[in-house]
C-alpha angles and dihedrals in degrees: 000000000000126000119244089253093051090049088050092050093049090050090049091050088055090049090052091051090051092046090054093048095247124144096210138050110236136171092275089061092046088054091052091048090052090052093050101045106071097204090058102039092042099138102089091165093062094042093045091049089056091046087239115151128157090254094051094045094049093050091049090049094051091047093049095045092049091050092050090050091048091052093050091047090055093051095052 
């Protein structure tokens, strides 16, 4: 029931997860998929006004996931 653009975005989200070495697809990967697939993330005005580019989002995702992993490592 998904449009071709939505299928492309989901596939891109899976690629993002794999590229980051993750064994799951989470909301962070979906966000990156939306930013990569032009038909999905087609509101550049909104994204630009938020200062949200693919590069910025990916950097923040990596930082946050690393912080979460460090926190979990400290609790073990």
